[in-house]
MIDRENZA-346200 format. One line per 8 residues: for each residue x, y, z of N, C-alpha, C. Coordinates in nm, 4 decimals. Layout:
X/Y/Z/X/Y/Z/X/Y/Z  ...
//
This chain:
0.1153/-0.1340/-0.0321/0.0029/0.0425/-0.0179/0.0633/0.1299/-0.0300  0.0069/0.2254/-0.0951/0.1322/0.3189/-0.0853/0.1077/0.4857/0.0035  0.1960/0.4789/0.0792/0.1132/0.5927/0.2001/0.2332/0.7265/0.1420  0.1695/0.8128/0.1778/0.2166/0.9584/0.1722/0.3226/1.0067/0.2452  0.4709/1.0640/0.2089/0.5560/1.0469/0.2866/0.5288/1.1478/0.3463  0.5655/1.2053/0.4959/0.5337/1.3188/0.5790/0.6561/1.3981/0.4812  0.6550/1.5442/0.4541/0.6787/1.6358/0.4312/0.8447/1.6619/0.5259  0.9960/1.6818/0.4915/1.0708/1.6899/0.6023/1.0912/1.8486/0.6131
1.1049/1.9038/0.7590/1.1437/2.0662/0.7339/1.2925/2.0761/0.6333  1.3824/1.9826/0.6808/1.4738/2.0498/0.5769/1.5309/1.8930/0.4906  1.5880/1.9616/0.3983/1.6446/1.8755/0.3051/1.6626/1.7368/0.3620  1.6767/1.6491/0.2528/1.7468/1.5628/0.2010/1.8856/1.5591/0.2576  1.9336/1.6768/0.2114/2.0891/1.6491/0.1310/2.1560/1.7051/0.3153  2.0648/1.7429/0.4013/2.1559/1.8085/0.4907/2.1684/1.7061/0.5971  2.1551/1.5585/0.5721/2.1996/1.4711/0.6235/2.3306/1.4888/0.6998  2.3778/1.4445/0.8247/2.4650/1.4263/0.8706/2.5857/1.2875/0.8254
2.6998/1.3365/0.7877/2.7770/1.2521/0.7745/2.8206/1.1378/0.8739  2.7603/1.0254/0.8190/2.8518/0.9397/0.9556/2.9335/0.8642/0.9807  3.0090/0.7905/1.0718/3.1228/0.7171/1.1268/3.0919/0.5940/0.9666  3.1701/0.5289/1.0224/3.1794/0.3994/0.8747/3.0702/0.2897/0.9681  3.0866/0.2905/1.0850/3.0119/0.2183/1.1714/2.8226/0.2188/1.1882  2.7828/0.1747/1.1258/2.6288/0.1937/1.0651/2.5489/0.2357/1.2377  2.6516/0.1151/1.3124/2.5398/0.1047/1.4703/2.6057/0.1997/1.5780  2.7404/0.2291/1.5197/2.7918/0.3510/1.6276/2.7167/0.4809/1.5665
2.6864/0.5242/1.3862/2.6292/0.6346/1.3724/2.4776/0.6967/1.4161  2.4338/0.5517/1.5022/2.2706/0.5460/1.5288/2.3214/0.5905/1.6390  2.3870/0.5349/1.7455/2.4298/0.5517/1.8985/2.4610/0.6554/1.9009  2.5679/0.7503/1.7866/2.5800/0.8931/1.8305/2.4684/1.0172/1.8397  2.4197/0.9602/1.7089/2.2529/0.9814/1.6934/2.1296/1.0140/1.7999  2.1442/0.8788/1.8656/2.0503/0.8843/2.0124/2.1423/1.0043/2.1199  2.2801/0.9859/2.1463/2.3272/1.0693/2.2093/2.3227/1.2285/2.1903  2.3090/1.2705/2.0811/2.2586/1.4042/2.0063/2.1034/1.4183/2.0605
2.0501/1.3404/2.0882/1.8683/1.3719/2.0615/1.8910/1.3690/2.2484  1.9273/1.2916/2.3156/1.9348/1.2601/2.4580/2.0083/1.4547/2.5145  2.0702/1.4396/2.4811/2.1717/1.6249/2.5005/2.0606/1.7038/2.4445  1.9782/1.6905/2.3168/1.9062/1.8002/2.3220/1.7563/1.8271/2.3903  1.6955/1.6894/2.4405/1.6080/1.6491/2.5531/1.6519/1.7227/2.6353  1.7384/1.7164/2.6875/1.7987/1.7558/2.8232/1.8094/1.9316/2.8196  1.8454/1.9568/2.7440/1.8033/2.1106/2.7490/1.6748/2.1478/2.6841  1.6203/2.0843/2.6521/1.4416/2.1704/2.6674/1.4550/2.0884/2.7777
1.4109/2.0075/2.8519/1.3824/1.9752/2.9962/1.4755/2.0852/3.0743  1.5886/2.1416/3.1000/1.6422/2.1783/3.1999/1.5710/2.3357/3.1378  1.5924/2.3957/3.0317/1.4928/2.5288/3.0017/1.3621/2.5440/3.0475  1.2954/2.4268/3.0384/1.1357/2.4330/3.0800/1.1365/2.3906/3.2237  1.2385/2.3720/3.3015/1.1785/2.3089/3.4275/1.2423/2.4922/3.4798  1.2939/2.5432/3.4309/1.3343/2.6875/3.4946/1.2585/2.7787/3.3922  1.1782/2.7683/3.3509/1.0808/2.8266/3.2878/1.1995/2.8956/3.1911  1.2315/2.8929/3.1113/1.3196/2.9814/3.0003/1.3432/2.8907/2.8689
1.2424/2.8606/2.8412/1.2306/2.7376/2.7282/1.2959/2.7984/2.5937  1.3551/2.7998/2.4804/1.3578/2.8776/2.3833/1.3045/2.7848/2.2556  1.2771/2.8591/2.1802/1.2790/2.7874/2.0328/1.4166/2.7111/2.0002  1.5160/2.7989/1.9764/1.6135/2.7580/1.9693/1.6850/2.5844/1.9611  1.6411/2.5624/2.1258/1.6223/2.4496/2.1422/1.5829/2.3766/2.1311  1.4442/2.3914/2.1257/1.3402/2.3058/2.0538/1.3837/2.2559/1.9112  1.4161/2.3453/1.8131/1.4556/2.3395/1.7090/1.5987/2.2323/1.7079  1.6577/2.2430/1.7854/1.7652/2.1947/1.8062/1.7549/2.0407/1.8064
1.6736/2.0045/1.8673/1.5873/1.8470/1.9334/1.5304/1.8213/1.7987  1.4426/1.8836/1.7404/1.3667/1.8585/1.6378/1.5129/1.8227/1.5272  1.5478/1.8736/1.4914/1.6692/1.8882/1.3855/1.7436/1.7517/1.4376  1.7709/1.6972/1.5599/1.8391/1.5759/1.5731/1.7565/1.4462/1.5370  1.6339/1.4901/1.5665/1.5335/1.3600/1.5262/1.5276/1.3657/1.4060  1.5317/1.4828/1.3251/1.4947/1.4322/1.1792/1.6027/1.3832/1.1269  1.7533/1.3793/1.1915/1.8635/1.3339/1.1106/1.8742/1.2077/1.1447  1.8106/1.1651/1.2790/1.8244/0.9793/1.3101/1.7371/0.9123/1.2028
1.5750/1.0043/1.1693/1.5342/0.9447/1.1398/1.5228/0.9115/0.9316  1.5898/1.0703/0.9147/1.6476/1.0322/0.7790/1.7391/0.9301/0.7551  1.8530/0.9216/0.8483/1.9397/0.7923/0.8340/1.8338/0.6720/0.8610  1.8003/0.6504/0.9268/1.7236/0.4861/0.9098/1.7081/0.4807/0.8160  1.5683/0.5930/0.7576/1.5549/0.5809/0.6344/1.6480/0.5197/0.5257  1.7118/0.5181/0.5156/1.8858/0.5698/0.4336/1.9221/0.4162/0.4106  1.9052/0.3880/0.5660/1.9423/0.2391/0.5918/1.8493/0.1186/0.4987  1.7094/0.1567/0.5834/1.6475/0.0935/0.5310/1.6133/0.0649/0.3664
1.6531/0.1470/0.3174/1.6754/0.1663/0.1474/1.7649/0.1094/0.0993  1.8629/0.1186/0.1702/1.9658/0.0527/0.1220/1.9765/-0.1093/0.1708  1.9467/-0.1249/0.2210/1.9276/-0.2939/0.2966/1.7988/-0.3885/0.2394  1.7014/-0.3210/0.2011/1.5827/-0.3893/0.1329/1.4883/-0.3224/0.0422  1.4722/-0.1829/0.0231/1.4674/-0.1351/-0.0844/1.5380/-0.1177/-0.2200  1.6722/-0.1740/-0.2626/1.7208/-0.1445/-0.3762/1.6826/-0.2664/-0.4765  1.5900/-0.3428/-0.4275/1.4999/-0.4683/-0.5077/1.4800/-0.4087/-0.6381  1.4792/-0.5009/-0.7640/1.4238/-0.4605/-0.9041/1.4366/-0.5833/-0.9772
1.3300/-0.5477/-1.0280/1.2332/-0.7191/-1.1047/1.3250/-0.6824/-1.2546  1.3985/-0.8186/-1.2746/1.4392/-0.8236/-1.4008/1.3124/-0.8626/-1.5253  1.4111/-0.8805/-1.6106/1.3344/-0.9021/-1.7485/1.1781/-1.0293/-1.6999  1.2715/-1.0676/-1.6340/1.1723/-1.2216/-1.6916/1.0379/-1.2079/-1.5242  1.0842/-1.0942/-1.4625/0.9296/-1.0940/-1.3345/1.0126/-1.1458/-1.2360  1.1503/-1.2103/-1.2167/1.1931/-1.2242/-1.0866/1.2697/-1.1345/-1.0466  1.2661/-1.1253/-0.8770/1.3462/-1.0260/-0.8328/1.4800/-1.0434/-0.7881  1.5737/-0.9585/-0.8229/1.7063/-1.0023/-0.8318/1.7138/-0.9574/-0.6833
1.8539/-1.0111/-0.6526/1.9151/-0.9401/-0.4965/1.9583/-0.8331/-0.5008  1.9095/-0.7495/-0.3806/1.9828/-0.6434/-0.4030/2.0686/-0.5962/-0.3953  2.1135/-0.4967/-0.3899/2.2299/-0.4284/-0.4244/2.2441/-0.3522/-0.3424  2.3622/-0.4268/-0.1771/2.3899/-0.2933/-0.0912/2.4870/-0.1771/-0.1143  2.4397/-0.0944/-0.0710/2.5276/0.0312/-0.1320/2.6301/0.0781/0.0038  2.7161/0.0899/-0.0312/2.8205/0.1386/0.1101/2.7809/0.2292/0.1549  2.8308/0.2949/0.2442/2.8760/0.3824/0.3468/2.9115/0.5088/0.2503  3.0986/0.4646/0.1860/3.1460/0.5319/0.1265/3.0982/0.5785/-0.0042
2.9824/0.4807/-0.0558/2.9052/0.5904/-0.1657/2.8138/0.6812/-0.1614  2.7606/0.6603/0.0083/2.6585/0.7323/0.0494/2.7135/0.8821/0.0819  2.8778/0.9104/0.1243/2.9377/0.9666/0.1887/2.9528/1.0611/0.0270  2.9769/1.0186/-0.0832/3.0169/1.0497/-0.2031/2.8978/1.1106/-0.2915  2.8162/1.0446/-0.2475/2.7170/1.1174/-0.2821/2.6258/1.2263/-0.2098  2.6393/1.2228/-0.1201/2.6455/1.3448/-0.0131/2.7412/1.4683/-0.0123  2.8422/1.4081/-0.0669/2.9498/1.5457/-0.0790/2.8815/1.5917/-0.1941  2.8410/1.5395/-0.3420/2.8453/1.5835/-0.4236/2.7166/1.7006/-0.3966
2.6098/1.6097/-0.3446/2.4739/1.7439/-0.2811/2.4667/1.8141/-0.2449  2.5949/1.8244/-0.1030/2.6271/1.9814/-0.0777/2.7270/2.0566/-0.1744  2.7746/1.9949/-0.2586/2.8606/2.0985/-0.3487/2.9743/2.1474/-0.2799  3.0259/2.0668/-0.1540/3.1419/2.1203/-0.1070/3.2311/2.0222/-0.0650  3.3474/1.9830/0.0032/3.4234/1.9105/0.0811/3.4285/1.9264/0.2047  3.4092/1.8888/0.2995/3.3676/1.9469/0.4414/3.5428/1.8742/0.4899  3.6084/1.9605/0.5664/3.7256/1.9437/0.6127/3.7449/1.9506/0.7745  3.8159/1.8449/0.7802/3.8677/1.8223/0.9158/3.8874/1.9603/1.0226
3.8592/1.9165/1.1624/3.9085/2.0262/1.2271/4.0432/2.0589/1.2613  4.1273/2.1274/1.2427/4.2554/2.1273/1.2841/4.2666/2.1984/1.3920  4.2123/2.0982/1.5361/4.2286/2.2187/1.6472/4.3430/2.2334/1.6675  4.4581/2.1552/1.6678/4.5794/2.2045/1.7254/4.6501/2.3664/1.6963  4.5455/2.3902/1.5645/4.6055/2.5176/1.5340/4.4696/2.6303/1.5746  4.3552/2.5928/1.5286/4.2695/2.6618/1.5952/4.2855/2.7459/1.7807  4.3077/2.6445/1.8749/4.3336/2.6648/1.9789/4.4264/2.7972/2.0072  4.6003/2.8270/1.9862/4.6450/2.8851/1.9338/4.6173/2.9780/1.8772
4.4979/3.0315/1.7826/4.4736/3.1296/1.6884/4.3751/3.1848/1.8434  4.2783/3.1078/1.8911/4.2228/3.1811/2.0074/4.3059/3.2310/2.0971  4.3882/3.1456/2.1602/4.4627/3.2426/2.2757/4.5524/3.3339/2.2536  4.5534/3.4120/2.0694/4.6269/3.5296/2.0997/4.5443/3.6557/2.0659  4.4245/3.6458/2.0898/4.2893/3.7374/2.1114/4.2783/3.7864/1.9740  4.2532/3.9319/2.0045/4.2158/3.9728/1.8727/4.0777/3.9512/1.8377  4.0361/4.0173/1.6773/3.9001/4.0112/1.5931/3.8763/3.8425/1.5833  4.0164/3.7877/1.5137/3.9784/3.6658/1.4615/3.9456/3.5383/1.5610
4.0606/3.5769/1.6838/4.0162/3.4892/1.8164/3.9341/3.4348/1.8594  3.8421/3.6012/1.8672/3.6769/3.5813/1.9376/3.6119/3.5469/1.8152  3.6046/3.5861/1.7311/3.5464/3.5436/1.5855/3.5121/3.3717/1.6192  3.6454/3.3240/1.6156/3.6718/3.1512/1.5626/3.6049/3.0495/1.7100  3.6077/3.1701/1.7977/3.6220/3.1278/1.9405/3.4314/3.0877/1.9539  3.3995/3.1981/1.9149/3.2200/3.1993/1.9284/3.1746/3.0840/1.8181  3.2308/3.1051/1.6973/3.2061/2.9931/1.6051/3.2038/2.8807/1.6183  3.2966/2.8329/1.6992/3.2728/2.6757/1.7526/3.1797/2.6658/1.8820
3.1777/2.7285/1.9354/3.0971/2.7515/2.0381/2.9380/2.7317/1.9784  2.9224/2.8147/1.9022/2.7612/2.8100/1.8040/2.7933/2.6967/1.7339  2.8664/2.6445/1.6588/2.8692/2.4827/1.5899/2.8456/2.3835/1.7032  2.9176/2.3907/1.8030/2.8754/2.2800/1.9029/2.7543/2.2756/1.9633  2.7003/2.3774/2.0360/2.5741/2.3925/2.1266/2.4876/2.5383/2.0377  2.3582/2.4830/2.1175/2.2711/2.6143/2.0518/2.2897/2.7217/2.0847  2.4191/2.8048/2.0830/2.4339/2.8975/2.1672/2.4534/3.0105/1.9975  2.3871/3.1329/2.0144/2.3659/3.2433/1.9442/2.5006/3.2662/1.8681
2.5561/3.3172/1.7553/2.6375/3.3980/1.6709/2.6378/3.4934/1.6596  2.6777/3.5847/1.7704/2.6794/3.7142/1.7286/2.7488/3.8202/1.6716  2.8049/3.7526/1.5170/2.8960/3.8465/1.4468/2.8026/3.8025/1.3321  2.8154/3.9452/1.2679/2.8007/3.9418/1.1282/2.8773/3.8620/1.0226  2.7920/3.7986/0.9045/2.8828/3.7441/0.8553/3.0386/3.8173/0.7900  2.9480/3.9262/0.7479/3.0636/4.0275/0.6666/3.2006/4.0524/0.7314  3.2021/4.0142/0.8444/3.3574/4.0083/0.9556/3.4059/3.9161/0.8868  3.3664/3.8263/0.8012/3.4847/3.7450/0.7776/3.5772/3.7676/0.6589
3.5576/3.9203/0.6022/3.6129/3.9919/0.4978/3.7516/4.0390/0.5976  3.7559/4.0157/0.7462/3.8484/4.1095/0.8360/3.9428/3.9362/0.8703  3.9211/3.7946/0.8276/3.9710/3.7024/0.8405/4.0982/3.6926/0.7266  4.1834/3.6627/0.7797/4.3033/3.5661/0.6997/4.2731/3.4681/0.6542  4.3871/3.4421/0.5827/4.3191/3.2703/0.4816/4.3205/3.1582/0.5809  4.4174/3.1446/0.6696/4.4429/2.9996/0.7826/4.2792/3.0731/0.8645  4.2433/3.1689/0.9217/4.1183/3.1757/0.9714/4.0038/3.1544/0.8942  4.0195/3.2136/0.8215/3.9014/3.1560/0.7048/3.9223/3.0401/0.7063
3.9912/2.9824/0.6783/3.9549/2.7714/0.6845/3.9603/2.7535/0.7970  4.0050/2.7541/0.8847/3.9454/2.7367/1.0459/3.7855/2.7323/1.0535  3.7650/2.8983/1.0050/3.6096/2.9052/1.0348/3.5211/2.7790/0.9265  3.5813/2.7837/0.7984/3.5305/2.6882/0.7358/3.5333/2.5303/0.8055  3.5947/2.5039/0.8260/3.6540/2.3594/0.9093/3.5309/2.3618/1.0393  3.5063/2.4559/1.1147/3.4113/2.4610/1.1977/3.2363/2.4483/1.2021  3.2540/2.4822/1.0277/3.1038/2.4873/1.0499/3.0972/2.3038/1.0084  3.1618/2.2285/0.9701/3.1832/2.1100/0.9270/3.2377/1.9983/1.0431
3.2219/2.0606/1.1943/3.2470/1.9736/1.2562/3.1662/1.8256/1.3149  3.0447/1.8342/1.2581/2.9401/1.6682/1.2557/2.9569/1.6537/1.0576  3.0392/1.6898/1.0113/3.0050/1.6218/0.8593/3.1482/1.6208/0.7908  3.2340/1.5302/0.8862/3.3044/1.4902/0.8660/3.3232/1.3011/0.8911  3.4126/1.2452/0.8260/3.3734/1.0681/0.8668/3.4436/1.0994/1.0175  3.3949/0.9929/1.0517/3.4811/0.9743/1.2212/3.4738/1.0776/1.3267  3.3721/1.1894/1.3103/3.3652/1.2504/1.4271/3.2983/1.2130/1.5364  3.3369/1.2543/1.6439/3.2173/1.1627/1.7799/3.2198/1.3285/1.8716
3.1213/1.3282/1.9230/3.1068/1.3946/2.0218/3.1699/1.4119/2.1723  3.2517/1.3031/2.2243/3.3248/1.3131/2.3059/3.4779/1.3758/2.2387  3.5073/1.3813/2.1259/3.6298/1.4086/2.0903/3.5908/1.6501/2.0930  3.4712/1.6528/2.0266/3.3773/1.7252/2.0040/3.3586/1.8483/2.1479  3.3752/1.7683/2.2874/3.3296/1.8330/2.3872/3.5045/1.8001/2.4444  3.6097/1.7577/2.4117/3.7184/1.7420/2.4320/3.7695/1.8967/2.4171  3.7223/1.9181/2.2805/3.7906/2.0708/2.1942/3.6806/2.1886/2.2228  3.5722/2.1590/2.3090/3.5175/2.2801/2.3513/3.5952/2.3419/2.4853
3.6336/2.2366/2.5622/3.7381/2.3085/2.7131/3.8253/2.3583/2.6615  3.8655/2.2900/2.5655/4.0178/2.3583/2.5151/3.9428/2.5006/2.4656  3.8776/2.5061/2.4014/3.8311/2.6074/2.3190/3.8063/2.7291/2.4530  3.7412/2.7128/2.5565/3.6805/2.7726/2.6432/3.7839/2.8584/2.7449  3.8792/2.7600/2.7621/4.0341/2.7946/2.8070/4.0881/2.8685/2.6962  4.1297/2.8929/2.6311/4.1491/2.9238/2.5405/4.1024/3.0847/2.5128  3.9966/3.0906/2.5331/3.8827/3.1945/2.5287/3.9654/3.2847/2.6586  3.9748/3.2158/2.7250/4.0499/3.3026/2.8951/4.1678/3.4067/2.8267
4.2170/3.2836/2.8199/4.3293/3.3555/2.7595/4.3661/3.4894/2.6601  4.2505/3.4318/2.5514/4.2508/3.5631/2.4523/4.1567/3.6688/2.5452  4.1048/3.6463/2.6078/4.0728/3.8053/2.6710/4.1891/3.9067/2.7303  4.3106/3.7695/2.7968/4.3830/3.8131/2.8819/4.4499/3.9133/2.7760  4.4971/3.8263/2.6738/4.5480/3.9430/2.5654/4.4783/4.0498/2.5305  4.3653/4.0443/2.4994/4.3019/4.1599/2.4480/4.3391/4.2905/2.5504  4.2685/4.2745/2.6543/4.3021/4.3297/2.8105/4.4416/4.4029/2.8095  4.5555/4.3089/2.7971/4.6848/4.3848/2.7868/4.6723/4.4792/2.6486
4.6568/4.4295/2.5243/4.6651/4.5649/2.4063/4.5923/4.6267/2.4705  4.4842/4.6202/2.5298/4.3745/4.8069/2.5323/4.4788/4.8954/2.6645  4.5237/4.8260/2.7389/4.6064/4.8765/2.8155/4.7267/4.9363/2.8259  4.7902/4.8411/2.6943/4.9144/4.9203/2.6181/4.8834/5.0381/2.4986  4.7671/5.0192/2.4439/4.7587/5.0986/2.3131/4.6864/5.2137/2.4867  4.6029/5.2724/2.5170/4.5885/5.3616/2.6468/4.7386/5.4170/2.6864  4.8210/5.3320/2.7302/4.9688/5.3932/2.7091/4.9991/5.4714/2.6475  5.0349/5.4088/2.4883/5.0862/5.4919/2.4235/5.0746/5.6366/2.4241
4.8794/5.5857/2.4162/4.8021/5.7219/2.3637/4.8324/5.8677/2.4733  4.8439/5.8365/2.5804/4.8907/5.9197/2.6673/5.0212/5.9420/2.6858  5.1013/5.8816/2.6462/5.2360/5.8934/2.6502/5.2579/6.0207/2.4867  5.1789/5.9778/2.3915/5.2026/6.0557/2.2999/5.1388/6.2104/2.2946  5.0443/6.2370/2.4301/4.9581/6.3900/2.4672/5.0932/6.4440/2.5297  5.1623/6.3086/2.6060/5.2344/6.4169/2.7130/5.3682/6.4454/2.6134  5.4170/6.4375/2.5253/5.5063/6.4120/2.4381/5.4335/6.5736/2.3648  5.3595/6.5810/2.3295/5.2883/6.6796/2.2259/5.2462/6.8061/2.3825
5.2465/6.8030/2.4857/5.1797/6.8661/2.5741/5.3504/6.9661/2.6196  5.4166/6.8601/2.6379/5.5925/6.8983/2.6412/5.6481/7.0209/2.5317  5.5926/6.9443/2.3731/5.6296/7.1016/2.3081/5.5941/7.2169/2.3313
//
């Protein structure tokens, strides 16, 4: 019996790239749903429920559903009828093929995050350090990214590449939430060092400005 498919809010091509092991992929998606549900419940208990938390939960649930449909189609939806009317053996599609198709649909090739390069940039402070730190936190959690994208023009080539990688932290093969959580802890620690650097730079600028005024006054 043909049933009408329920429309999806997000395009099919937005399904995240999964680890090579399908069981691990499903496990990670359940973990993501659990984290999102915890955020919704926590905000609800404190009467601070936001639309972003609900959207995050909805997106995680939709991605799990889309992945299950994809796996189901691969396992039992590939059967075709031969010319003699007999059903041929279903062709199993490898996850490598799925990833290749998704890369073509997205039109870009996601890049793995160079975390050991990102952390020093954040520690240096300045505009790019703050921009990259906020971008990572916003990509890892449903946290607002309070920067206009026009600020991308102020990034050098390295910072621009890091920003591109941050956007894809959950779209590269083999990603894991535990690894991203460890990077988040390093990012937050680096943000504190970056803030110190910014304060030093501000004090230095003020001192130079005062010195300049004193020189002019002495003249």
